[in-house]
C-alpha positions as CSV (number, residue, x, y, z in Angstrom):
1,M,48.1,-24.4,11.9
2,S,49.8,-24.3,14.8
3,P,48.2,-26.0,17.9
4,R,48.1,-22.8,19.7
5,R,46.3,-21.5,17.1
6,R,43.5,-24.3,16.4
7,P,41.4,-23.8,19.3
8,L,40.7,-20.1,18.2
9,A,39.7,-21.5,15.0
10,V,37.5,-24.3,16.0
11,A,35.8,-21.6,18.6
12,A,35.8,-19.2,15.5
13,V,33.8,-21.8,13.8
14,A,31.5,-23.0,16.4
15,G,30.4,-19.8,17.1
16,T,29.5,-18.8,13.4
17,A,27.5,-21.9,13.7
18,L,25.8,-21.3,16.4
19,A,25.3,-17.7,15.2
20,V,23.7,-19.1,12.0
21,G,21.9,-21.6,14.0
22,G,20.4,-18.8,16.1
23,Q,19.8,-17.1,13.2
24,I,17.9,-20.0,11.6
25,A,15.9,-20.6,14.4
26,R,15.0,-16.4,14.7
27,R,14.0,-16.4,11.2
28,A,11.5,-19.7,12.3
29,I,10.0,-18.0,15.2
30,G,9.4,-14.7,13.2
31,E,7.6,-16.5,10.5
32,A,5.4,-18.3,12.9
33,L,4.8,-14.9,14.7
34,S,3.8,-12.8,12.1
35,A,1.6,-15.9,11.1
36,R,-0.4,-15.8,14.4
37,T,-0.4,-12.6,14.0
38,E,-1.6,-12.1,10.3
39,R,-4.1,-14.4,10.5
40,R,-5.9,-12.6,14.1
41,L,-5.2,-9.3,12.6
42,N,-5.7,-9.6,8.2
43,V,-8.8,-11.4,8.2
44,V,-11.0,-12.4,5.1
45,A,-15.0,-12.4,5.7
46,D,-15.4,-14.8,2.6
47,P,-12.2,-16.6,1.7
48,G,-13.9,-18.0,-1.3
49,P,-13.0,-19.7,-4.1
50,Y,-15.5,-16.8,-5.8
51,V,-18.0,-17.5,-8.0
52,L,-19.1,-14.7,-10.5
53,P,-22.3,-14.8,-13.1
54,P,-21.7,-15.1,-16.4
55,A,-22.5,-11.7,-17.0
56,V,-20.0,-9.8,-14.0
57,A,-17.3,-13.1,-14.8
58,D,-17.6,-11.4,-18.5
59,L,-17.2,-7.7,-17.6
60,H,-14.3,-8.0,-15.4
61,E,-12.3,-10.4,-17.4
62,R,-12.1,-6.8,-20.3
63,L,-10.8,-4.7,-17.1
64,T,-7.3,-3.6,-15.8
65,V,-7.6,-3.9,-12.6
66,V,-5.6,-1.7,-10.5
67,D,-5.6,-1.0,-6.5
68,L,-3.7,1.8,-5.1
69,H,-2.9,0.1,-1.9
70,G,-1.9,-2.7,0.0
71,D,0.4,-3.5,3.1
72,S,1.5,-7.0,2.3
73,L,5.4,-6.5,1.9
74,L,5.4,-6.2,6.1
75,W,4.4,-9.3,6.6
76,G,7.1,-11.5,5.8
77,R,5.3,-13.4,3.3
78,D,6.4,-15.5,0.0
79,L,4.2,-13.5,-2.5
80,L,5.0,-15.2,-5.5
81,R,3.4,-18.3,-3.5
82,R,-0.4,-18.2,-2.9
83,A,-0.7,-18.4,1.2
84,D,-3.6,-19.9,3.5
85,R,-3.4,-16.3,5.7
86,G,-3.9,-12.4,4.5
87,H,-5.0,-10.8,1.5
88,V,-2.9,-10.6,-1.6
89,D,0.1,-12.6,-3.6
90,V,0.6,-13.2,-6.9
91,P,-2.1,-16.1,-8.1
92,R,-4.7,-14.5,-5.8
93,L,-4.1,-11.6,-7.8
94,V,-4.1,-13.5,-10.8
95,E,-7.2,-15.1,-10.2
96,G,-8.6,-11.3,-9.2
97,G,-7.4,-10.0,-12.7
98,V,-5.8,-7.4,-10.7
99,A,-3.1,-5.8,-13.5
100,L,-1.4,-3.3,-10.8
101,Q,-0.7,-3.4,-7.4
102,V,0.7,-0.7,-5.0
103,F,3.0,-2.2,-2.5
104,A,2.7,0.6,0.4
105,V,5.4,-0.1,3.2
106,A,5.2,1.6,7.1
107,T,8.4,1.9,8.7
108,K,6.7,3.3,11.5
109,V,3.9,2.2,13.8
110,P,2.4,2.9,17.1
111,R,1.2,0.5,19.3
112,H,-2.1,0.3,20.2
113,L,-3.0,2.2,17.2
114,N,-6.1,4.0,16.7
115,I,-8.1,6.1,14.7
116,E,-8.6,9.2,17.5
117,E,-5.5,9.7,18.2
118,N,-2.0,8.0,18.4
119,D,1.4,9.8,19.8
120,D,5.4,9.0,18.5
121,R,6.9,7.0,21.3
122,S,6.4,3.7,20.4
123,D,7.1,1.8,17.7
124,D,5.9,-1.6,16.8
125,I,8.0,-2.2,13.6
126,T,11.1,-2.2,15.4
127,F,10.0,-5.7,16.9
128,V,8.9,-7.0,13.6
129,S,12.3,-5.7,12.3
130,V,14.0,-7.9,14.8
131,V,11.6,-10.9,15.0
132,Q,11.5,-11.4,11.4
133,G,15.0,-11.3,10.8
134,W,15.8,-7.6,8.6
135,P,18.9,-6.5,8.7
136,P,20.2,-5.0,11.6
137,A,20.2,-1.3,10.2
138,T,16.7,-1.8,10.2
139,W,16.1,-2.2,14.4
140,R,16.6,1.4,15.0
141,S,16.2,3.2,11.8
142,R,13.5,3.8,9.4
143,L,14.9,4.3,6.5
144,P,17.1,1.3,6.3
145,R,13.2,-0.5,6.6
146,A,12.1,1.4,3.5
147,E,14.9,0.2,1.2
148,Y,15.0,-3.4,2.4
149,Q,11.6,-4.0,2.1
150,A,11.7,-2.4,-1.7
151,S,14.4,-5.1,-2.0
152,R,12.5,-7.6,-1.1
153,L,10.0,-6.7,-3.7
154,R,12.6,-6.6,-6.3
155,S,14.1,-9.9,-5.2
156,M,10.4,-11.6,-6.0
157,A,10.1,-9.8,-9.3
158,A,13.5,-11.3,-10.2
159,A,13.0,-14.7,-8.8
160,S,9.0,-14.7,-10.9
161,G,10.7,-15.6,-14.4
162,G,8.8,-12.0,-15.6
163,Q,5.3,-12.5,-14.0
164,L,5.9,-9.7,-11.5
165,S,7.1,-6.3,-12.9
166,V,8.3,-3.2,-10.8
167,I,6.9,-0.6,-12.0
168,R,10.0,2.7,-11.7
169,S,8.3,4.8,-14.7
170,A,5.9,5.9,-17.2
171,A,7.7,3.8,-19.5
172,D,7.4,0.7,-17.3
173,L,3.7,0.9,-17.0
174,A,3.8,1.3,-20.6
175,A,5.7,-2.0,-21.7
176,F,3.8,-4.2,-18.8
177,L,0.7,-3.1,-20.5
178,G,1.8,-4.1,-23.1
179,R,2.8,-7.3,-22.7
180,R,0.1,-8.4,-20.5
181,A,-2.7,-7.4,-23.6
182,G,-1.3,-11.2,-24.7
183,D,-0.9,-12.6,-21.2
184,P,-3.3,-11.8,-18.2
185,T,-1.8,-13.7,-15.8
186,L,1.4,-10.7,-15.9
187,V,1.3,-8.9,-12.4
188,A,3.1,-5.6,-11.8
189,G,3.9,-3.7,-8.4
190,L,4.5,-0.2,-7.8
191,L,6.0,0.9,-4.2
192,A,4.5,3.5,-2.2
193,I,5.4,4.9,1.5
194,E,2.8,4.9,4.2
195,G,4.4,8.4,5.8
196,A,7.1,10.4,6.1
197,S,8.7,8.9,8.5
198,A,10.4,6.7,6.8
199,L,12.7,9.9,5.9
200,D,13.9,10.0,9.4
201,D,13.4,13.1,9.4
202,D,15.9,14.5,7.1
203,L,14.3,15.6,3.8
204,A,17.3,14.8,1.6
205,N,16.4,11.2,2.0
206,V,13.8,11.4,-0.7
207,E,16.6,11.2,-2.9
208,R,16.8,7.5,-1.4
209,L,14.0,6.1,-1.4
210,A,13.0,7.5,-5.0
211,A,16.5,5.5,-5.6
212,A,14.9,2.7,-3.9
213,G,12.1,2.6,-6.5
214,Y,9.2,4.3,-4.6
215,R,7.0,6.5,-6.6
216,M,4.0,7.6,-4.4
217,M,4.7,8.7,-0.3
218,G,1.6,9.0,2.3
219,I,3.0,12.6,3.9
220,A,1.5,11.3,7.5
221,H,0.8,8.1,8.9
222,F,-0.9,7.2,12.4
223,F,1.2,10.0,14.0
224,D,2.2,13.6,13.8
225,T,5.7,14.2,12.1
226,P,8.2,17.0,11.6
227,F,6.1,17.2,8.1
228,A,2.3,16.9,8.3
229,G,-0.5,16.3,11.0
230,S,-2.0,13.4,10.7
231,A,-5.4,12.6,11.1
232,H,-4.9,10.4,13.7
233,G,-2.7,11.9,15.5
234,V,-2.3,14.5,19.2
235,A,-2.5,17.6,17.4
236,K,-3.6,17.4,14.5
237,G,-2.3,20.2,13.1
238,G,-1.6,21.0,8.8
239,L,1.6,21.0,6.8
240,T,4.9,22.2,8.4
241,G,7.5,24.3,6.5
242,R,9.1,21.2,6.0
243,G,5.9,19.5,5.0
244,R,5.7,22.1,2.4
245,D,9.2,21.4,1.1
246,L,8.8,17.8,1.1
247,V,5.6,18.5,-1.4
248,A,7.6,20.3,-3.5
249,E,10.7,17.7,-4.0
250,L,8.2,14.9,-3.8
251,E,6.4,16.7,-7.2
252,R,9.7,18.0,-8.9
253,R,10.5,13.9,-8.6
254,R,7.1,13.5,-10.3
255,M,6.7,11.4,-6.4
256,I,2.9,10.9,-6.1
257,V,1.8,13.2,-2.8
258,D,-0.5,10.6,-1.2
259,L,-2.8,12.4,1.3
260,A,-4.6,9.0,3.5
261,H,-3.9,9.4,6.8
262,A,-3.5,13.4,6.6
263,S,-5.4,15.6,9.0
264,A,-8.0,18.0,7.7
265,A,-5.7,20.7,8.2
266,T,-2.7,19.1,6.6
267,I,-5.0,18.0,3.6
268,D,-6.3,21.6,2.8
269,D,-2.1,23.0,3.0
270,A,-1.6,20.5,0.4
271,L,-4.6,21.5,-1.8
272,A,-3.5,24.6,-1.7
273,V,0.2,24.3,-2.3
274,A,0.0,21.3,-5.3
275,T,0.4,21.7,-8.4
276,R,0.2,18.3,-9.6
277,P,-2.4,15.3,-9.0
278,L,-2.7,14.4,-5.3
279,V,-4.0,10.8,-4.1
280,V,-6.0,9.7,-1.1
281,S,-4.7,6.4,-1.9
282,H,-7.2,4.5,0.2
283,T,-10.2,6.5,2.7
284,G,-13.9,6.2,2.5
285,V,-16.5,8.7,2.6
286,R,-17.9,10.5,5.7
287,P,-21.1,10.4,3.9
288,V,-21.3,6.6,4.1
289,A,-18.9,6.3,7.3
290,D,-18.5,9.2,9.1
291,N,-15.4,9.4,10.9
292,M,-12.0,11.3,10.6
293,R,-10.6,8.9,8.7
294,N,-12.5,9.6,6.1
295,L,-13.5,12.4,3.6
296,S,-15.7,15.1,3.1
297,D,-17.6,15.8,0.0
298,D,-15.7,19.2,0.2
299,Q,-12.5,17.5,0.5
300,L,-13.4,14.9,-2.6
301,R,-13.9,17.6,-4.7
302,G,-10.6,19.5,-4.0
303,V,-8.6,16.3,-4.7
304,A,-10.5,15.9,-7.9
305,A,-9.8,19.6,-9.0
306,T,-6.1,18.6,-8.6
307,G,-6.5,15.8,-11.4
308,G,-6.3,13.4,-8.7
309,L,-7.4,9.9,-7.8
310,V,-10.0,8.8,-4.3
311,G,-9.0,5.3,-3.9
312,I,-11.9,3.8,-1.7
313,G,-11.1,1.2,0.8
314,F,-13.0,-2.2,1.7
315,W,-12.9,-2.5,5.2
316,P,-15.7,-1.0,7.6
317,T,-14.4,2.0,9.0
318,A,-13.7,3.0,5.4
319,S,-16.7,1.4,3.6
320,G,-19.2,1.5,6.5
321,G,-20.5,-2.3,6.2
322,T,-18.9,-5.7,5.9
323,D,-19.7,-6.7,2.5
324,A,-19.2,-5.7,-1.2
325,S,-22.1,-3.9,-1.5
326,W,-21.3,-1.3,1.0
327,I,-18.0,-1.0,-1.2
328,A,-19.9,0.3,-4.1
329,R,-22.2,2.2,-2.1
330,S,-19.3,4.4,-1.0
331,I,-17.7,4.2,-4.1
332,A,-21.3,5.6,-5.8
333,H,-21.1,8.2,-3.7
334,A,-17.4,9.6,-4.5
335,V,-18.7,9.5,-8.4
336,S,-22.4,11.4,-7.3
337,V,-19.8,14.1,-5.7
338,I,-16.6,13.8,-8.3
339,G,-17.6,12.1,-11.2
340,A,-16.3,8.3,-12.4
341,D,-13.0,9.8,-13.4
342,H,-11.5,10.6,-9.5
343,V,-12.4,8.0,-8.7
344,A,-10.2,4.5,-7.8
345,L,-9.9,1.0,-5.4
346,G,-8.1,1.3,-2.3
347,S,-8.5,-1.9,-0.3
348,D,-5.4,-2.0,2.4
349,F,-5.1,-5.8,1.7
350,D,-3.4,-6.9,4.5
351,G,-3.2,-3.4,6.6
352,A,-4.5,-5.2,9.4
353,V,-8.0,-5.1,9.0
354,P,-10.9,-7.2,8.1
355,V,-12.1,-6.9,4.6
356,P,-15.1,-9.0,2.8
357,F,-12.7,-10.7,-0.3
358,D,-9.3,-10.9,-0.9
359,A,-7.6,-10.6,-4.2
360,S,-8.8,-12.8,-5.8
361,G,-12.4,-12.1,-5.1
362,M,-12.1,-8.4,-6.9
363,G,-14.3,-9.8,-9.2
364,L,-17.4,-9.6,-6.7
365,L,-17.0,-5.8,-6.3
366,T,-17.6,-5.3,-10.3
367,G,-20.6,-7.3,-9.6
368,A,-21.7,-5.1,-6.9
369,L,-21.1,-1.8,-8.8
370,R,-22.6,-3.5,-11.5
371,A,-25.8,-4.2,-9.3
372,D,-25.8,-0.6,-7.8
373,G,-26.5,1.0,-11.3
374,V,-23.2,2.5,-12.1
375,D,-22.6,2.0,-15.7
376,E,-19.6,0.0,-17.7
377,S,-17.8,2.6,-18.8
378,A,-17.6,4.0,-15.4
379,I,-17.3,0.5,-13.8
380,E,-13.7,0.4,-16.7
381,R,-12.6,3.6,-15.1
382,I,-13.1,3.1,-11.4
383,M,-11.7,-0.5,-11.5
384,G,-8.4,0.2,-12.9
385,G,-8.7,3.0,-15.6
386,N,-8.4,5.9,-13.3
387,A,-5.6,4.7,-11.9
388,I,-3.7,3.7,-15.3
389,D,-4.0,7.3,-16.5
390,L,-3.0,9.0,-13.3
391,L,0.3,6.7,-13.5
392,A,0.7,7.6,-17.2
393,R,0.7,11.0,-16.4
394,S,2.5,11.2,-13.1
395,L,5.2,9.2,-13.6
396,P,8.8,9.7,-14.4
397,N,9.3,9.6,-18.5
398,D,12.1,6.6,-18.0
């Protein structure tokens, strides 16, 4: 190397070292900020350990538990390790007897969000993507955020030694359940999108989300989109023409349409055009907790009429209270209106909400349902059997 070029090479090496050092520093700062924020938002009323009466423990051990909604990928944790914060990781799923966790990904969240009214002018996920060191493409675009989060789940599954699987098809589901019958420490994840904003306003991007492994899509989140109105948006309108096209495209690809967070008008419109089962992944029921986030009895009946499922949430706005008995009460009401075959669990674990217990305490809900007089056959379906049946019917065959 010539003397003239040596200073340039030294400068390049120094610049690379500084960049790498800066990236490491940013990652450490991001992890600290995420941890502090999560400890403040993802609160657990009773962190356990949870002790079940023998009869409840025996029943819970025989269940195939499925949760239709958790936001655990957002917080940057390694889900293969048990954490001292948040609600979900693989060790706690195993302890709670959870066979399958739906991992939902939000790609845009308004600052200071509330359940009444939000516009789309702010976005906290931009801050998250920069601070946690996500790829630069994610800093300004929502679709790459979804693809990156999907890649994180796949990477964790690859590093798990087979303990964590990602379900993409009905064949994957059947194979996983066969393996888990011989080893209850196995866990599966299924990817879902929370809000059609992940499409970057382009319907053609459904193909990229499907290729990334997403098998469920919420068509609205905390603000109105060009596709649909949100229960928390400004206009709270229904499906637009593009929204109807989106429902048709999701059905064509055998991706499940999720009406959680949708406005009343959007729910009505989706019920009118759907030809496949619809899901409300995480919600409550208005006769127990009366707010715009939750479903009326007529909406419950509408979803059930499609052959779909209503996942009852665990946080107070959804369940109406702060312990497992309130969740059981909301479930029991839904069962009284639409029957046990259309009710499921939609915890909203790690969704910036307080919950009574974390994933390792799922047996507490089995006990609460039993104490509420729900029979064991219905408990088996509600705690996961219904969700397994819906996924087996709805997912692509291969």
